[in-house]
Backbone as numpy.savetxt, mean C-alpha at the origin, in Angstrom:
# Nx Ny Nz CAx CAy CAz Cx Cy Cz
6.61 17.41 -5.52 5.09 17.68 -4.65 5.08 16.95 -3.16
5.20 16.99 -2.35 4.57 15.58 -0.83 3.33 15.20 -1.26
3.09 14.44 -1.24 1.40 14.32 -0.90 0.92 13.86 -2.32
1.61 14.32 -3.63 0.79 13.72 -4.39 1.91 12.40 -4.93
0.59 11.35 -5.61 1.05 10.14 -5.86 0.73 9.97 -7.27
1.24 9.03 -8.29 0.73 8.89 -9.31 -0.21 7.71 -9.65
-0.31 6.93 -8.00 -1.55 6.10 -8.01 -2.44 6.21 -7.12
-2.26 7.78 -5.98 -3.48 8.34 -5.68 -4.37 8.14 -6.72
-5.11 8.10 -7.41 -5.95 8.47 -7.85 -6.86 7.22 -8.97
-5.56 5.95 -8.93 -6.14 4.76 -9.17 -6.92 3.62 -9.39
-7.76 3.42 -10.53 -8.62 2.65 -9.80 -9.03 1.67 -10.52
-7.65 1.00 -11.86 -7.88 -0.23 -11.93 -7.71 -1.72 -11.49
-7.96 -2.34 -12.95 -8.12 -3.32 -12.30 -6.19 -3.94 -12.13
-5.91 -4.55 -11.55 -4.41 -4.71 -11.59 -3.59 -5.02 -10.30
-2.33 -5.56 -10.62 -1.10 -5.67 -9.12 -0.16 -4.39 -8.51
-0.01 -4.37 -7.42 0.44 -3.53 -7.60 2.04 -4.31 -6.70
3.56 -4.01 -7.66 4.14 -4.64 -7.28 5.95 -3.39 -6.35
6.39 -3.81 -5.63 7.60 -3.60 -5.59 8.40 -2.98 -5.91
8.30 -1.92 -6.36 9.63 -1.13 -7.58 11.24 -1.41 -7.36
10.81 -2.22 -6.11 12.55 -2.28 -5.86 13.31 -4.23 -6.72
11.98 -4.71 -5.91 12.09 -6.24 -6.56 11.18 -6.83 -7.39
9.94 -5.79 -7.21 8.89 -6.60 -7.93 8.08 -8.00 -7.81
8.06 -7.62 -6.80 7.23 -8.78 -5.76 6.06 -7.92 -5.81
4.74 -8.98 -5.96 3.23 -8.44 -5.92 3.85 -8.31 -4.46
2.35 -6.67 -3.95 2.46 -6.34 -2.98 0.79 -6.18 -2.48
0.17 -5.43 -3.68 -0.94 -5.85 -3.08 -1.83 -5.41 -4.33
-3.13 -5.32 -4.06 -3.68 -6.41 -6.05 -5.14 -4.83 -5.33
-4.98 -4.68 -6.30 -5.62 -2.94 -6.99 -7.72 -3.07 -5.38
-7.61 -4.90 -5.58 -9.21 -4.98 -4.63 -9.27 -4.29 -3.62
-8.32 -3.90 -3.34 -7.30 -3.65 -1.81 -7.40 -2.10 -2.03
-7.90 -1.51 -2.14 -7.41 -0.38 -2.35 -8.42 0.54 -2.14
-8.39 1.20 -1.52 -9.39 2.70 -1.43 -8.94 3.83 -1.58
-9.95 5.13 -1.12 -9.90 6.42 -1.11 -9.90 7.07 0.20
-8.39 6.97 0.24 -8.58 7.63 1.65 -8.30 9.17 1.90
-8.47 9.95 0.81 -8.48 11.31 0.46 -6.59 11.06 1.40
-6.28 10.51 1.89 -4.13 11.34 2.54 -3.66 12.20 1.76
-3.87 11.74 -0.24 -2.49 11.86 -0.68 -1.61 11.12 -1.73
-2.09 9.67 -0.44 -1.06 8.59 -0.94 -1.88 7.43 -1.25
-2.08 6.20 -1.92 -2.57 5.22 -2.23 -2.51 5.22 -0.85
-3.96 4.54 -0.28 -3.94 3.29 0.76 -4.68 2.33 -0.42
-3.50 1.05 0.66 -4.88 -0.24 0.50 -5.27 -0.36 1.98
-6.60 -1.64 2.24 -6.80 -1.48 3.09 -5.73 -3.49 3.78
-5.60 -4.09 2.42 -5.01 -5.35 2.87 -3.61 -6.18 1.71
-3.05 -6.17 2.17 -1.83 -6.66 0.86 -1.50 -8.03 0.89
-0.98 -8.64 -0.47 -0.79 -9.96 -0.54 -0.63 -11.06 0.06
-0.63 -11.67 1.39 -0.62 -12.42 2.55 1.25 -13.14 1.98
1.83 -12.35 3.07 2.94 -12.61 3.42 3.95 -11.72 2.29
3.34 -11.09 1.27 4.62 -9.52 0.89 5.55 -8.78 1.65
3.91 -8.64 2.87 4.88 -7.33 3.79 5.20 -7.15 5.38
6.20 -6.19 5.56 6.59 -6.66 7.26 5.86 -5.36 7.70
5.75 -5.53 8.79 5.15 -4.68 9.97 6.18 -4.94 10.97
6.53 -3.48 11.17 6.97 -3.28 12.95 6.81 -2.21 13.41
6.74 -2.04 14.53 6.45 -1.15 15.36 7.24 -0.22 15.34
6.62 1.34 14.59 7.80 2.31 15.44 7.30 3.22 16.58
8.27 4.00 16.92 7.79 4.88 18.08 6.67 5.18 17.88
6.12 5.38 19.58 4.87 5.78 19.61 4.25 4.74 19.74
4.35 3.80 18.78 3.24 3.15 18.83 2.03 3.26 17.81
1.79 3.59 17.81 0.48 4.79 16.44 0.89 4.23 15.23
2.13 3.56 15.07 1.91 3.43 13.50 2.37 2.79 13.57
3.18 1.76 12.18 3.66 0.47 12.02 4.96 0.94 10.48
5.79 0.30 10.67 5.98 1.03 9.33 6.22 -0.53 8.47
6.19 -0.46 7.68 6.00 -1.37 5.84 6.68 -1.03 5.39
7.27 -2.52 4.59 8.60 -2.52 4.40 8.87 -3.85 3.78
9.33 -4.57 2.13 9.12 -5.06 1.70 9.02 -6.58 1.85
8.93 -7.83 2.39 9.24 -9.12 2.96 10.42 -10.12 2.24
10.69 -9.97 0.54 11.43 -9.67 -0.06 12.69 -9.18 0.04
12.92 -7.48 0.35 13.61 -6.82 -0.22 14.15 -5.39 0.67
13.00 -5.43 1.78 13.17 -4.64 2.73 13.03 -3.67 2.62
12.45 -2.71 1.25 12.97 -2.08 1.09 11.48 -1.12 1.66
11.07 -0.17 2.20 11.18 1.60 2.90 9.32 0.87 1.88
8.25 0.50 1.75 7.36 1.28 1.15 6.12 2.21 1.95
6.26 2.44 3.30 5.49 3.19 4.12 4.72 3.10 5.39
3.56 3.40 5.18 3.03 2.97 6.99 1.72 2.30 7.52
1.36 1.98 8.46 0.63 2.06 8.15 0.10 1.72 9.83
-1.48 2.61 9.19 -2.31 2.57 10.53 -3.74 1.77 10.38
-3.82 1.51 12.32 -5.05 0.92 12.75 -6.14 2.10 12.83
-7.41 1.61 13.15 -8.46 2.30 14.28 -9.25 3.37 13.92
-8.58 3.09 12.68 -8.88 5.19 11.90 -10.94 5.26 11.69
-10.98 4.18 11.35 -12.58 4.26 11.28 -13.20 4.32 9.56
-12.07 4.18 8.78 -11.92 3.57 7.79 -13.41 2.44 6.96
-14.99 2.36 6.00 -15.09 1.19 5.71 -15.00 0.20 5.26
-14.01 -0.06 5.62 -12.92 -1.23 4.69 -13.24 -2.75 5.88
-12.83 -4.39 5.01 -12.47 -5.07 6.10 -11.11 -5.03 6.87
-10.59 -4.23 7.07 -9.84 -4.21 7.74 -9.67 -3.47 9.45
-9.58 -2.00 8.15 -10.03 -1.03 9.23 -8.52 -0.86 9.67
-7.96 -0.91 8.68 -6.39 -0.60 8.62 -5.99 0.17 7.18
-5.89 0.94 7.25 -5.02 2.24 6.46 -3.25 2.00 5.84
-2.66 1.40 4.81 -1.88 0.93 4.12 -1.41 1.80 3.01
-0.46 3.20 4.23 -0.20 4.33 3.72 0.52 4.21 2.89
0.77 4.07 1.04 2.59 3.84 0.50 2.57 5.03 -0.01
3.71 4.96 -0.75 4.32 5.63 -1.71 4.14 5.64 -2.67
3.74 6.27 -3.35 4.00 6.25 -5.39 5.27 5.34 -5.69
6.49 6.10 -4.89 7.41 5.39 -6.43 8.29 4.01 -5.46
7.44 3.75 -4.34 8.13 2.09 -4.16 6.94 1.35 -5.18
6.23 2.03 -5.43 4.80 1.04 -6.04 5.19 0.93 -7.70
5.29 -0.66 -8.07 4.87 -0.46 -9.76 3.06 -1.28 -10.43
2.82 -0.72 -10.71 1.30 -1.58 -11.64 1.68 -1.85 -11.84
1.21 -2.89 -12.35 0.73 -3.41 -13.72 -1.18 -3.78 -13.77
-1.24 -3.25 -15.17 -2.36 -3.87 -15.74 -3.10 -4.92 -15.47
-4.63 -5.65 -15.37 -4.66 -6.71 -16.07 -5.17 -6.27 -17.18
-4.16 -7.46 -18.16 -5.64 -6.99 -19.16 -6.63 -8.08 -19.46
-7.73 -7.80 -19.52 -8.98 -8.49 -20.58 -9.04 -9.61 -21.39
-8.33 -10.52 -21.14 -8.66 -11.73 -22.66 -10.19 -11.52 -23.58
Protein backbone atom coordinates (compact mmCIF):
# COMPACT_ATOMS: atom_id res chain seq x y z
CA UNK A 1 0.00 0.00 0.00
CA UNK A 2 1.49 3.28 -1.11
CA UNK A 3 1.96 5.89 1.59
CA UNK A 4 1.73 3.40 4.44
CA UNK A 5 4.89 3.12 6.46
CA UNK A 6 5.44 1.02 9.52
CA UNK A 7 7.27 3.92 11.22
CA UNK A 8 4.81 6.69 10.34
CA UNK A 9 3.04 6.63 13.72
CA UNK A 10 6.00 5.44 15.83
CA UNK A 11 7.32 8.05 18.25
CA UNK A 12 9.38 5.91 20.63
CA UNK A 13 12.87 7.06 21.68
CA UNK A 14 15.56 5.61 19.48
CA UNK A 15 17.59 5.82 16.30
CA UNK A 16 16.59 5.22 12.69
CA UNK A 17 19.39 3.60 10.70
CA UNK A 18 19.86 2.79 7.02
CA UNK A 19 18.25 -0.58 6.22
CA UNK A 20 21.01 -1.20 3.69
CA UNK A 21 24.18 -0.60 5.72
CA UNK A 22 23.02 0.10 9.32
CA UNK A 23 24.49 3.64 9.43
CA UNK A 24 22.55 5.77 11.97
CA UNK A 25 20.63 8.43 10.01
CA UNK A 26 17.98 10.04 12.23
CA UNK A 27 17.25 10.42 15.94
CA UNK A 28 13.68 10.08 17.16
CA UNK A 29 13.98 13.59 18.65
CA UNK A 30 13.88 15.04 15.11
CA UNK A 31 10.80 13.04 13.98
CA UNK A 32 7.46 14.79 13.62
CA UNK A 33 3.99 14.01 12.33
CA UNK A 34 3.64 15.85 9.03
CA UNK A 35 0.48 14.04 8.00
CA UNK A 36 2.06 13.01 4.67
CA UNK A 37 1.78 9.25 5.28
CA UNK A 38 5.55 8.71 5.47
CA UNK A 39 7.95 9.03 8.40
CA UNK A 40 9.06 12.68 8.55
CA UNK A 41 12.12 14.22 10.19
CA UNK A 42 13.23 17.85 10.34
CA UNK A 43 16.95 17.09 10.53
CA UNK A 44 19.40 14.20 10.10
CA UNK A 45 22.40 13.08 12.12
CA UNK A 46 25.24 15.32 10.82
CA UNK A 47 27.08 13.76 7.88
CA UNK A 48 24.71 10.77 7.61
CA UNK A 49 22.83 11.77 4.47
CA UNK A 50 23.44 13.35 1.08
CA UNK A 51 20.97 15.74 -0.54
CA UNK A 52 20.93 16.00 -4.33
CA UNK A 53 18.73 18.55 -6.15
CA UNK A 54 16.03 17.00 -8.32
CA UNK A 55 14.73 18.33 -11.63
CA UNK A 56 12.44 21.25 -10.97
CA UNK A 57 14.39 22.24 -7.86
CA UNK A 58 11.54 21.93 -5.35
CA UNK A 59 12.76 18.71 -3.76
CA UNK A 60 16.09 17.19 -2.88
CA UNK A 61 16.71 13.45 -3.15
CA UNK A 62 17.90 11.89 0.12
CA UNK A 63 20.51 9.15 0.00
CA UNK A 64 22.63 7.44 2.64
CA UNK A 65 26.10 9.03 2.71
CA UNK A 66 27.66 5.62 3.41
CA UNK A 67 26.03 3.24 0.91
CA UNK A 68 24.24 5.70 -1.42
CA UNK A 69 20.89 3.93 -0.83
CA UNK A 70 17.78 5.95 -1.73
CA UNK A 71 15.92 7.11 1.39
CA UNK A 72 13.34 9.61 0.21
CA UNK A 73 13.13 13.35 -0.34
CA UNK A 74 13.59 16.67 1.44
CA UNK A 75 11.04 19.43 0.96
CA UNK A 76 11.88 22.88 2.34
CA UNK A 77 9.80 25.87 3.28
CA UNK A 78 6.42 24.24 3.89
CA UNK A 79 5.94 26.12 7.15
CA UNK A 80 5.95 23.24 9.63
CA UNK A 81 6.74 24.46 13.18
CA UNK A 82 10.12 22.74 13.32
CA UNK A 83 13.66 24.02 13.85
CA UNK A 84 14.66 23.75 10.17
CA UNK A 85 11.42 24.17 8.14
CA UNK A 86 12.48 21.03 6.29
CA UNK A 87 10.56 17.79 5.90
CA UNK A 88 12.74 14.74 5.32
CA UNK A 89 10.15 12.35 3.90
CA UNK A 90 11.70 8.89 4.31
CA UNK A 91 10.39 5.51 3.21
CA UNK A 92 9.99 3.06 6.12
CA UNK A 93 11.45 0.33 3.89
CA UNK A 94 14.82 2.15 3.88
CA UNK A 95 14.91 2.54 7.68
CA UNK A 96 15.56 0.23 10.62
CA UNK A 97 14.47 1.49 14.05
CA UNK A 98 16.41 0.70 17.22
CA UNK A 99 14.79 1.57 20.53
CA UNK A 100 16.84 3.23 23.24
CA UNK A 101 16.66 0.92 26.23
CA UNK A 102 16.21 2.72 29.53
CA UNK A 103 18.54 1.21 32.08
